[in-house]
Biopython code that builds the backbone (N, CA, C, O; Angstrom):
import numpy as np
from Bio.PDB.StructureBuilder import StructureBuilder

atoms = [
    (1, "UNK", "N", (-10.276, 15.937, 5.547)),
    (1, "UNK", "CA", (-9.678, 15.401, 4.342)),
    (1, "UNK", "C", (-10.198, 13.976, 4.164)),
    (1, "UNK", "O", (-10.042, 13.133, 5.049)),
    (2, "UNK", "N", (-10.811, 13.718, 3.024)),
    (2, "UNK", "CA", (-11.381, 12.392, 2.797)),
    (2, "UNK", "C", (-10.747, 11.659, 1.629)),
    (2, "UNK", "O", (-11.104, 10.512, 1.359)),
    (3, "UNK", "N", (-9.804, 12.301, 0.921)),
    (3, "UNK", "CA", (-9.116, 11.623, -0.173)),
    (3, "UNK", "C", (-7.740, 12.245, -0.371)),
    (3, "UNK", "O", (-7.494, 13.383, 0.027)),
    (4, "UNK", "N", (-6.851, 11.480, -0.990)),
    (4, "UNK", "CA", (-5.508, 11.963, -1.301)),
    (4, "UNK", "C", (-4.949, 11.147, -2.457)),
    (4, "UNK", "O", (-5.493, 10.101, -2.813)),
    (5, "UNK", "N", (-3.874, 11.625, -3.032)),
    (5, "UNK", "CA", (-3.218, 10.898, -4.126)),
    (5, "UNK", "C", (-2.619, 9.600, -3.601)),
    (5, "UNK", "O", (-2.150, 9.532, -2.466)),
    (6, "UNK", "N", (-2.642, 8.585, -4.431)),
    (6, "UNK", "CA", (-2.133, 7.267, -3.998)),
    (6, "UNK", "C", (-0.644, 7.321, -3.693)),
    (6, "UNK", "O", (-0.187, 6.661, -2.759)),
    (7, "UNK", "N", (0.132, 8.098, -4.466)),
    (7, "UNK", "CA", (1.567, 8.153, -4.198)),
    (7, "UNK", "C", (1.846, 8.794, -2.835)),
    (7, "UNK", "O", (2.735, 8.346, -2.111)),
    (8, "UNK", "N", (1.094, 9.833, -2.484)),
    (8, "UNK", "CA", (1.261, 10.460, -1.168)),
    (8, "UNK", "C", (0.848, 9.501, -0.054)),
    (8, "UNK", "O", (1.513, 9.414, 0.979)),
    (9, "UNK", "N", (-0.252, 8.784, -0.273)),
    (9, "UNK", "CA", (-0.727, 7.868, 0.770)),
    (9, "UNK", "C", (0.270, 6.730, 0.999)),
    (9, "UNK", "O", (0.560, 6.381, 2.143)),
    (10, "UNK", "N", (0.796, 6.153, -0.085)),
    (10, "UNK", "CA", (1.774, 5.059, 0.057)),
    (10, "UNK", "C", (3.019, 5.526, 0.798)),
    (10, "UNK", "O", (3.594, 4.775, 1.585)),
    (11, "UNK", "N", (3.432, 6.754, 0.549)),
    (11, "UNK", "CA", (4.589, 7.319, 1.239)),
    (11, "UNK", "C", (4.250, 7.570, 2.707)),
    (11, "UNK", "O", (5.038, 7.227, 3.589)),
    (12, "UNK", "N", (3.088, 8.165, 2.977)),
    (12, "UNK", "CA", (2.686, 8.474, 4.354)),
    (12, "UNK", "C", (2.482, 7.199, 5.166)),
    (12, "UNK", "O", (2.761, 7.181, 6.365)),
    (13, "UNK", "N", (1.996, 6.123, 4.523)),
    (13, "UNK", "CA", (1.765, 4.853, 5.219)),
    (13, "UNK", "C", (3.043, 4.022, 5.311)),
    (13, "UNK", "O", (3.016, 2.892, 5.799)),
    (14, "UNK", "N", (4.149, 4.572, 4.849)),
    (14, "UNK", "CA", (5.475, 3.963, 4.960)),
    (14, "UNK", "C", (5.653, 2.673, 4.162)),
    (14, "UNK", "O", (6.412, 1.789, 4.559)),
    (15, "UNK", "N", (4.949, 2.573, 3.039)),
    (15, "UNK", "CA", (5.204, 1.446, 2.149)),
    (15, "UNK", "C", (6.456, 1.726, 1.321)),
    (15, "UNK", "O", (7.158, 0.798, 0.922)),
    (16, "UNK", "N", (6.737, 3.011, 1.060)),
    (16, "UNK", "CA", (7.908, 3.406, 0.296)),
    (16, "UNK", "C", (8.602, 4.556, 1.016)),
    (16, "UNK", "O", (7.956, 5.383, 1.659)),
    (17, "UNK", "N", (9.923, 4.595, 0.901)),
    (17, "UNK", "CA", (10.723, 5.570, 1.628)),
    (17, "UNK", "C", (10.555, 6.990, 1.090)),
    (17, "UNK", "O", (10.631, 7.958, 1.846)),
    (18, "UNK", "N", (10.328, 7.109, -0.212)),
    (18, "UNK", "CA", (10.144, 8.426, -0.821)),
    (18, "UNK", "C", (8.933, 8.384, -1.752)),
    (18, "UNK", "O", (8.491, 7.316, -2.175)),
    (19, "UNK", "N", (8.413, 9.558, -2.057)),
    (19, "UNK", "CA", (7.298, 9.615, -3.009)),
    (19, "UNK", "C", (7.764, 9.197, -4.393)),
    (19, "UNK", "O", (6.997, 8.609, -5.155)),
    (20, "UNK", "N", (9.015, 9.495, -4.724)),
    (20, "UNK", "CA", (9.540, 9.105, -6.037)),
    (20, "UNK", "C", (9.533, 7.586, -6.188)),
    (20, "UNK", "O", (9.202, 7.076, -7.259)),
    (21, "UNK", "N", (9.893, 6.859, -5.133)),
    (21, "UNK", "CA", (9.849, 5.398, -5.187)),
    (21, "UNK", "C", (8.416, 4.899, -5.300)),
    (21, "UNK", "O", (8.155, 3.905, -5.978)),
    (22, "UNK", "N", (7.486, 5.583, -4.642)),
    (22, "UNK", "CA", (6.072, 5.213, -4.741)),
    (22, "UNK", "C", (5.572, 5.418, -6.169)),
    (22, "UNK", "O", (4.864, 4.568, -6.709)),
    (23, "UNK", "N", (5.937, 6.536, -6.775)),
    (23, "UNK", "CA", (5.532, 6.820, -8.161)),
    (23, "UNK", "C", (6.100, 5.768, -9.098)),
    (23, "UNK", "O", (5.398, 5.281, -9.985)),
    (24, "UNK", "N", (7.358, 5.415, -8.908)),
    (24, "UNK", "CA", (7.997, 4.402, -9.747)),
    (24, "UNK", "C", (7.283, 3.056, -9.626)),
    (24, "UNK", "O", (7.043, 2.390, -10.633)),
    (25, "UNK", "N", (6.947, 2.658, -8.416)),
    (25, "UNK", "CA", (6.245, 1.390, -8.202)),
    (25, "UNK", "C", (4.860, 1.415, -8.851)),
    (25, "UNK", "O", (4.443, 0.433, -9.465)),
    (26, "UNK", "N", (4.157, 2.524, -8.716)),
    (26, "UNK", "CA", (2.832, 2.646, -9.327)),
    (26, "UNK", "C", (2.942, 2.548, -10.842)),
    (26, "UNK", "O", (2.152, 1.852, -11.479)),
    (27, "UNK", "N", (3.917, 3.242, -11.420)),
    (27, "UNK", "CA", (4.098, 3.210, -12.876)),
    (27, "UNK", "C", (4.466, 1.820, -13.383)),
    (27, "UNK", "O", (4.155, 1.479, -14.525)),
    (28, "UNK", "N", (5.115, 1.023, -12.563)),
    (28, "UNK", "CA", (5.470, -0.347, -12.947)),
    (28, "UNK", "C", (4.332, -1.332, -12.709)),
    (28, "UNK", "O", (4.458, -2.514, -13.028)),
    (29, "UNK", "N", (3.225, -0.855, -12.150)),
    (29, "UNK", "CA", (2.082, -1.719, -11.897)),
    (29, "UNK", "C", (2.175, -2.473, -10.589)),
    (29, "UNK", "O", (1.479, -3.471, -10.406)),
    (30, "UNK", "N", (3.029, -2.016, -9.661)),
    (30, "UNK", "CA", (3.208, -2.691, -8.377)),
    (30, "UNK", "C", (2.243, -2.194, -7.313)),
    (30, "UNK", "O", (2.335, -2.595, -6.153)),
    (31, "UNK", "N", (1.320, -1.323, -7.701)),
    (31, "UNK", "CA", (0.277, -0.864, -6.787)),
    (31, "UNK", "C", (-1.009, -0.722, -7.593)),
    (31, "UNK", "O", (-1.033, -0.057, -8.629)),
    (32, "UNK", "N", (-2.058, -1.341, -7.117)),
    (32, "UNK", "CA", (-3.340, -1.313, -7.807)),
    (32, "UNK", "C", (-4.438, -0.943, -6.821)),
    (32, "UNK", "O", (-4.349, -1.246, -5.631)),
    (33, "UNK", "N", (-5.469, -0.287, -7.329)),
    (33, "UNK", "CA", (-6.638, 0.067, -6.519)),
    (33, "UNK", "C", (-7.805, -0.746, -7.034)),
    (33, "UNK", "O", (-8.136, -0.697, -8.218)),
    (34, "UNK", "N", (-8.431, -1.497, -6.133)),
    (34, "UNK", "CA", (-9.575, -2.344, -6.496)),
    (34, "UNK", "C", (-9.248, -3.265, -7.674)),
    (34, "UNK", "O", (-10.113, -3.551, -8.503)),
    (35, "UNK", "N", (-7.990, -3.729, -7.744)),
    (35, "UNK", "CA", (-7.568, -4.667, -8.781)),
    (35, "UNK", "C", (-7.241, -4.044, -10.124)),
    (35, "UNK", "O", (-6.989, -4.761, -11.092)),
    (36, "UNK", "N", (-7.241, -2.718, -10.200)),
    (36, "UNK", "CA", (-6.959, -2.033, -11.467)),
    (36, "UNK", "C", (-5.693, -1.211, -11.349)),
    (36, "UNK", "O", (-5.437, -0.586, -10.321)),
    (37, "UNK", "N", (-4.896, -1.219, -12.422)),
    (37, "UNK", "CA", (-3.698, -0.390, -12.436)),
    (37, "UNK", "C", (-4.114, 1.073, -12.480)),
    (37, "UNK", "O", (-5.109, 1.426, -13.112)),
    (38, "UNK", "N", (-3.348, 1.914, -11.807)),
    (38, "UNK", "CA", (-3.683, 3.330, -11.701)),
    (38, "UNK", "C", (-2.448, 4.180, -11.971)),
    (38, "UNK", "O", (-1.335, 3.672, -12.105)),
    (39, "UNK", "N", (-2.674, 5.478, -12.045)),
    (39, "UNK", "CA", (-1.575, 6.430, -12.180)),
    (39, "UNK", "C", (-1.319, 7.060, -10.804)),
    (39, "UNK", "O", (-2.186, 7.004, -9.931)),
    (40, "UNK", "N", (-0.134, 7.659, -10.602)),
    (40, "UNK", "CA", (0.211, 8.220, -9.297)),
    (40, "UNK", "C", (-0.750, 9.301, -8.795)),
    (40, "UNK", "O", (-0.852, 9.511, -7.586)),
    (41, "UNK", "N", (-1.441, 9.975, -9.677)),
    (41, "UNK", "CA", (-2.352, 11.043, -9.269)),
    (41, "UNK", "C", (-3.729, 10.512, -8.868)),
    (41, "UNK", "O", (-4.581, 11.292, -8.442)),
    (42, "UNK", "N", (-3.964, 9.230, -8.990)),
    (42, "UNK", "CA", (-5.270, 8.631, -8.638)),
    (42, "UNK", "C", (-5.561, 8.890, -7.174)),
    (42, "UNK", "O", (-4.710, 8.657, -6.315)),
    (43, "UNK", "N", (-6.749, 9.365, -6.889)),
    (43, "UNK", "CA", (-7.118, 9.637, -5.510)),
    (43, "UNK", "C", (-7.688, 8.384, -4.863)),
    (43, "UNK", "O", (-8.460, 7.645, -5.473)),
    (44, "UNK", "N", (-7.290, 8.162, -3.616)),
    (44, "UNK", "CA", (-7.799, 7.024, -2.847)),
    (44, "UNK", "C", (-8.597, 7.564, -1.666)),
    (44, "UNK", "O", (-8.366, 8.678, -1.195)),
    (45, "UNK", "N", (-9.541, 6.749, -1.199)),
    (45, "UNK", "CA", (-10.420, 7.129, -0.096)),
    (45, "UNK", "C", (-10.422, 6.013, 0.944)),
    (45, "UNK", "O", (-9.954, 4.904, 0.687)),
    (46, "UNK", "N", (-10.950, 6.322, 2.101)),
    (46, "UNK", "CA", (-11.123, 5.317, 3.143)),
    (46, "UNK", "C", (-12.047, 4.230, 2.594)),
    (46, "UNK", "O", (-13.093, 4.524, 2.016)),
    (47, "UNK", "N", (-11.646, 2.975, 2.783)),
    (47, "UNK", "CA", (-12.430, 1.847, 2.304)),
    (47, "UNK", "C", (-11.907, 1.251, 1.011)),
    (47, "UNK", "O", (-12.284, 0.131, 0.664)),
    (48, "UNK", "N", (-11.047, 1.961, 0.281)),
    (48, "UNK", "CA", (-10.462, 1.411, -0.945)),
    (48, "UNK", "C", (-9.544, 0.243, -0.600)),
    (48, "UNK", "O", (-8.919, 0.223, 0.460)),
    (49, "UNK", "N", (-9.472, -0.724, -1.504)),
    (49, "UNK", "CA", (-8.588, -1.878, -1.339)),
    (49, "UNK", "C", (-7.407, -1.723, -2.279)),
    (49, "UNK", "O", (-7.582, -1.509, -3.479)),
    (50, "UNK", "N", (-6.196, -1.832, -1.726)),
    (50, "UNK", "CA", (-4.970, -1.701, -2.513)),
    (50, "UNK", "C", (-4.229, -3.029, -2.546)),
    (50, "UNK", "O", (-4.157, -3.745, -1.547)),
    (51, "UNK", "N", (-3.684, -3.340, -3.711)),
    (51, "UNK", "CA", (-2.751, -4.459, -3.849)),
    (51, "UNK", "C", (-1.382, -3.842, -4.063)),
    (51, "UNK", "O", (-1.189, -3.057, -4.991)),
    (52, "UNK", "N", (-0.430, -4.194, -3.209)),
    (52, "UNK", "CA", (0.904, -3.610, -3.261)),
    (52, "UNK", "C", (1.919, -4.738, -3.310)),
    (52, "UNK", "O", (1.862, -5.658, -2.493)),
    (53, "UNK", "N", (2.844, -4.680, -4.255)),
    (53, "UNK", "CA", (3.913, -5.671, -4.354)),
    (53, "UNK", "C", (5.206, -5.032, -3.881)),
    (53, "UNK", "O", (5.637, -4.005, -4.405)),
    (54, "UNK", "N", (5.822, -5.656, -2.879)),
    (54, "UNK", "CA", (7.123, -5.226, -2.375)),
    (54, "UNK", "C", (8.007, -6.462, -2.297)),
    (54, "UNK", "O", (7.644, -7.459, -1.672)),
    (55, "UNK", "N", (9.167, -6.388, -2.934)),
    (55, "UNK", "CA", (10.098, -7.517, -2.957)),
    (55, "UNK", "C", (9.387, -8.788, -3.419)),
    (55, "UNK", "O", (9.596, -9.865, -2.860)),
    (56, "UNK", "N", (8.553, -8.654, -4.436)),
    (56, "UNK", "CA", (7.803, -9.753, -5.052)),
    (56, "UNK", "C", (6.832, -10.423, -4.085)),
    (56, "UNK", "O", (6.421, -11.561, -4.311)),
    (57, "UNK", "N", (6.469, -9.739, -3.028)),
    (57, "UNK", "CA", (5.464, -10.241, -2.096)),
    (57, "UNK", "C", (4.267, -9.302, -2.161)),
    (57, "UNK", "O", (4.399, -8.087, -2.014)),
    (58, "UNK", "N", (3.103, -9.889, -2.384)),
    (58, "UNK", "CA", (1.886, -9.104, -2.540)),
    (58, "UNK", "C", (1.200, -8.905, -1.195)),
    (58, "UNK", "O", (1.050, -9.841, -0.410)),
    (59, "UNK", "N", (0.787, -7.661, -0.947)),
    (59, "UNK", "CA", (0.001, -7.335, 0.239)),
    (59, "UNK", "C", (-1.303, -6.714, -0.239)),
    (59, "UNK", "O", (-1.299, -5.859, -1.124)),
    (60, "UNK", "N", (-2.401, -7.136, 0.336)),
    (60, "UNK", "CA", (-3.696, -6.525, 0.067)),
    (60, "UNK", "C", (-4.135, -5.825, 1.335)),
    (60, "UNK", "O", (-4.293, -6.452, 2.382)),
    (61, "UNK", "N", (-4.332, -4.514, 1.232)),
    (61, "UNK", "CA", (-4.690, -3.719, 2.392)),
    (61, "UNK", "C", (-5.948, -2.907, 2.115)),
    (61, "UNK", "O", (-6.248, -2.559, 0.973)),
    (62, "UNK", "N", (-6.663, -2.620, 3.177)),
    (62, "UNK", "CA", (-7.833, -1.752, 3.109)),
    (62, "UNK", "C", (-7.456, -0.440, 3.801)),
    (62, "UNK", "O", (-6.910, -0.448, 4.904)),
    (63, "UNK", "N", (-7.747, 0.670, 3.153)),
    (63, "UNK", "CA", (-7.409, 1.977, 3.706)),
    (63, "UNK", "C", (-8.376, 2.317, 4.840)),
    (63, "UNK", "O", (-9.593, 2.319, 4.653)),
    (64, "UNK", "N", (-7.819, 2.604, 6.014)),
    (64, "UNK", "CA", (-8.617, 2.974, 7.180)),
    (64, "UNK", "C", (-8.538, 4.466, 7.489)),
    (64, "UNK", "O", (-9.403, 5.012, 8.174)),
    (65, "UNK", "N", (-7.502, 5.116, 6.982)),
    (65, "UNK", "CA", (-7.315, 6.541, 7.256)),
    (65, "UNK", "C", (-6.536, 7.206, 6.147)),
    (65, "UNK", "O", (-5.808, 6.550, 5.402)),
    (66, "UNK", "N", (-6.692, 8.513, 6.042)),
    (66, "UNK", "CA", (-6.014, 9.298, 5.014)),
    (66, "UNK", "C", (-5.022, 10.233, 5.694)),
    (66, "UNK", "O", (-5.338, 10.872, 6.698)),
    (67, "UNK", "N", (-3.825, 10.304, 5.137)),
    (67, "UNK", "CA", (-2.822, 11.234, 5.634)),
    (67, "UNK", "C", (-1.919, 11.637, 4.486)),
    (67, "UNK", "O", (-1.589, 10.820, 3.627)),
    (68, "UNK", "N", (-1.522, 12.893, 4.475)),
    (68, "UNK", "CA", (-0.564, 13.376, 3.488)),
    (68, "UNK", "C", (0.772, 13.678, 4.140)),
    (68, "UNK", "O", (1.695, 14.160, 3.485)),
    (69, "UNK", "N", (0.875, 13.393, 5.438)),
    (69, "UNK", "CA", (2.120, 13.618, 6.160)),
    (69, "UNK", "C", (2.675, 12.295, 6.639)),
    (69, "UNK", "O", (1.937, 11.428, 7.105)),
    (70, "UNK", "N", (3.973, 12.150, 6.521)),
    (70, "UNK", "CA", (4.635, 10.934, 6.981)),
    (70, "UNK", "C", (4.916, 11.070, 8.465)),
    (70, "UNK", "O", (5.598, 12.000, 8.894)),
    (71, "UNK", "N", (4.393, 10.149, 9.239)),
    (71, "UNK", "CA", (4.584, 10.198, 10.683)),
    (71, "UNK", "C", (5.315, 8.965, 11.168)),
    (71, "UNK", "O", (5.865, 8.216, 10.361)),
    (72, "UNK", "N", (5.331, 8.739, 12.476)),
    (72, "UNK", "CA", (5.992, 7.565, 13.031)),
    (72, "UNK", "C", (5.295, 6.277, 12.584)),
    (72, "UNK", "O", (4.134, 6.296, 12.175)),
    (73, "UNK", "N", (6.003, 5.186, 12.666)),
    (73, "UNK", "CA", (5.489, 3.893, 12.192)),
    (73, "UNK", "C", (4.152, 3.505, 12.835)),
    (73, "UNK", "O", (3.263, 3.054, 12.113)),
    (74, "UNK", "N", (3.964, 3.656, 14.144)),
    (74, "UNK", "CA", (2.673, 3.271, 14.720)),
    (74, "UNK", "C", (1.499, 4.065, 14.137)),
    (74, "UNK", "O", (0.406, 3.526, 13.962)),
    (75, "UNK", "N", (1.729, 5.342, 13.838)),
    (75, "UNK", "CA", (0.686, 6.163, 13.228)),
    (75, "UNK", "C", (0.424, 5.689, 11.798)),
    (75, "UNK", "O", (-0.726, 5.600, 11.368)),
    (76, "UNK", "N", (1.491, 5.388, 11.072)),
    (76, "UNK", "CA", (1.350, 4.928, 9.687)),
    (76, "UNK", "C", (0.608, 3.590, 9.630)),
    (76, "UNK", "O", (-0.208, 3.381, 8.732)),
    (77, "UNK", "N", (0.873, 2.698, 10.559)),
    (77, "UNK", "CA", (0.218, 1.395, 10.558)),
    (77, "UNK", "C", (-1.271, 1.497, 10.859)),
    (77, "UNK", "O", (-2.035, 0.590, 10.529)),
    (78, "UNK", "N", (-1.681, 2.583, 11.475)),
    (78, "UNK", "CA", (-3.103, 2.783, 11.766)),
    (78, "UNK", "C", (-3.873, 3.245, 10.526)),
    (78, "UNK", "O", (-5.102, 3.307, 10.551)),
    (79, "UNK", "N", (-3.163, 3.567, 9.446)),
    (79, "UNK", "CA", (-3.819, 4.037, 8.225)),
    (79, "UNK", "C", (-4.380, 2.903, 7.379)),
    (79, "UNK", "O", (-5.157, 3.152, 6.458)),
    (80, "UNK", "N", (-4.003, 1.664, 7.673)),
    (80, "UNK", "CA", (-4.449, 0.542, 6.847)),
    (80, "UNK", "C", (-4.567, -0.728, 7.674)),
    (80, "UNK", "O", (-4.055, -0.821, 8.789)),
    (81, "UNK", "N", (-5.258, -1.704, 7.090)),
    (81, "UNK", "CA", (-5.351, -3.036, 7.697)),
    (81, "UNK", "C", (-5.137, -4.053, 6.586)),
    (81, "UNK", "O", (-5.797, -4.004, 5.548)),
    (82, "UNK", "N", (-4.216, -4.966, 6.813)),
    (82, "UNK", "CA", (-3.978, -6.023, 5.831)),
    (82, "UNK", "C", (-5.078, -7.069, 5.965)),
    (82, "UNK", "O", (-5.455, -7.444, 7.075)),
    (83, "UNK", "N", (-5.588, -7.536, 4.836)),
    (83, "UNK", "CA", (-6.665, -8.522, 4.867)),
    (83, "UNK", "C", (-6.140, -9.854, 5.387)),
    (83, "UNK", "O", (-4.963, -10.159, 5.193)),
    (84, "UNK", "N", (-6.980, -10.657, 6.044)),
    (84, "UNK", "CA", (-6.536, -11.959, 6.558)),
    (84, "UNK", "C", (-6.019, -12.881, 5.452)),
    (84, "UNK", "O", (-5.045, -13.606, 5.654)),
    (85, "UNK", "N", (-6.663, -12.857, 4.293)),
    (85, "UNK", "CA", (-6.203, -13.694, 3.175)),
    (85, "UNK", "C", (-4.813, -13.276, 2.729)),
    (85, "UNK", "O", (-3.978, -14.126, 2.421)),
    (86, "UNK", "N", (-4.557, -11.975, 2.692)),
    (86, "UNK", "CA", (-3.255, -11.462, 2.307)),
    (86, "UNK", "C", (-2.193, -11.873, 3.320)),
    (86, "UNK", "O", (-1.084, -12.249, 2.940)),
    (87, "UNK", "N", (-2.529, -11.802, 4.618)),
    (87, "UNK", "CA", (-1.575, -12.205, 5.651)),
    (87, "UNK", "C", (-1.204, -13.671, 5.499)),
    (87, "UNK", "O", (-0.032, -14.030, 5.618)),
    (88, "UNK", "N", (-2.193, -14.522, 5.238)),
    (88, "UNK", "CA", (-1.932, -15.960, 5.092)),
    (88, "UNK", "C", (-1.039, -16.227, 3.879)),
    (88, "UNK", "O", (-0.098, -17.017, 3.960)),
    (89, "UNK", "N", (-1.333, -15.569, 2.760)),
    (89, "UNK", "CA", (-0.515, -15.766, 1.553)),
    (89, "UNK", "C", (0.906, -15.244, 1.756)),
    (89, "UNK", "O", (1.872, -15.872, 1.323)),
    (90, "UNK", "N", (1.028, -14.087, 2.421)),
    (90, "UNK", "CA", (2.351, -13.505, 2.651)),
    (90, "UNK", "C", (3.180, -14.393, 3.563)),
    (90, "UNK", "O", (4.365, -14.605, 3.308)),
    (91, "UNK", "N", (2.575, -14.915, 4.619)),
    (91, "UNK", "CA", (3.305, -15.803, 5.529)),
    (91, "UNK", "C", (3.697, -17.108, 4.839)),
    (91, "UNK", "O", (4.780, -17.639, 5.086)),
    (92, "UNK", "N", (2.823, -17.626, 3.979)),
    (92, "UNK", "CA", (3.152, -18.836, 3.227)),
    (92, "UNK", "C", (4.313, -18.581, 2.271)),
    (92, "UNK", "O", (5.193, -19.429, 2.119)),
    (93, "UNK", "N", (4.316, -17.412, 1.626)),
    (93, "UNK", "CA", (5.407, -17.070, 0.710)),
    (93, "UNK", "C", (6.720, -16.912, 1.469)),
    (93, "UNK", "O", (7.766, -17.352, 0.992)),
    (94, "UNK", "N", (6.676, -16.292, 2.637)),
    (94, "UNK", "CA", (7.888, -16.138, 3.445)),
    (94, "UNK", "C", (8.408, -17.492, 3.921)),
    (94, "UNK", "O", (9.617, -17.723, 3.950)),
    (95, "UNK", "N", (7.506, -18.372, 4.289)),
    (95, "UNK", "CA", (7.899, -19.721, 4.708)),
    (95, "UNK", "C", (8.544, -20.478, 3.545)),
    (95, "UNK", "O", (9.536, -21.184, 3.723)),
    (96, "UNK", "N", (7.971, -20.320, 2.372)),
    (96, "UNK", "CA", (8.507, -20.973, 1.171)),
    (96, "UNK", "C", (9.909, -20.463, 0.877)),
    (96, "UNK", "O", (10.797, -21.246, 0.539)),
    (97, "UNK", "N", (10.116, -19.159, 1.003)),
    (97, "UNK", "CA", (11.441, -18.588, 0.768)),
    (97, "UNK", "C", (12.448, -19.090, 1.805)),
    (97, "UNK", "O", (13.615, -19.327, 1.492)),
    (98, "UNK", "N", (11.978, -19.245, 3.034)),
    (98, "UNK", "CA", (12.863, -19.715, 4.097)),
    (98, "UNK", "C", (13.366, -21.120, 3.816)),
    (98, "UNK", "O", (14.519, -21.449, 4.098)),
    (99, "UNK", "N", (12.481, -21.953, 3.251)),
    (99, "UNK", "CA", (12.861, -23.320, 2.942)),
    (99, "UNK", "C", (13.717, -23.361, 1.720)),
    (99, "UNK", "O", (14.140, -24.438, 1.299)),
]
sb = StructureBuilder()
sb.init_structure("model")
sb.init_model(0)
sb.init_chain("A")
sb.init_seg("    ")
for serial, (resi, resn, name, xyz) in enumerate(atoms, 1):
    if name == "N":
        sb.init_residue(resn, " ", resi, " ")
    sb.init_atom(name, np.array(xyz, "f"), 0.0, 1.0, " ", f" {name:<3s}", serial, name[0])
structure = sb.get_structure()
């Protein structure tokens, strides 16, 4: 398997608790592929870059693996890697909120 729907991937990678929540976030523009808004049926592949907004915090991740099944958290975390720039921005935003 080399591609899957973005809503299934977001659910399998544990960004959202249900596929319905993933679809809702995608429809609201809270998930983008390569900087472009997409529909829930958009297929993603290994190497695609996703921008995901959760609780008004943006994460930029690169897809490392494809899965259509939701597994344990360690398996889900192996499906993606957050970019260093995204980690720095996210930590700065969390620090700002803390203050």
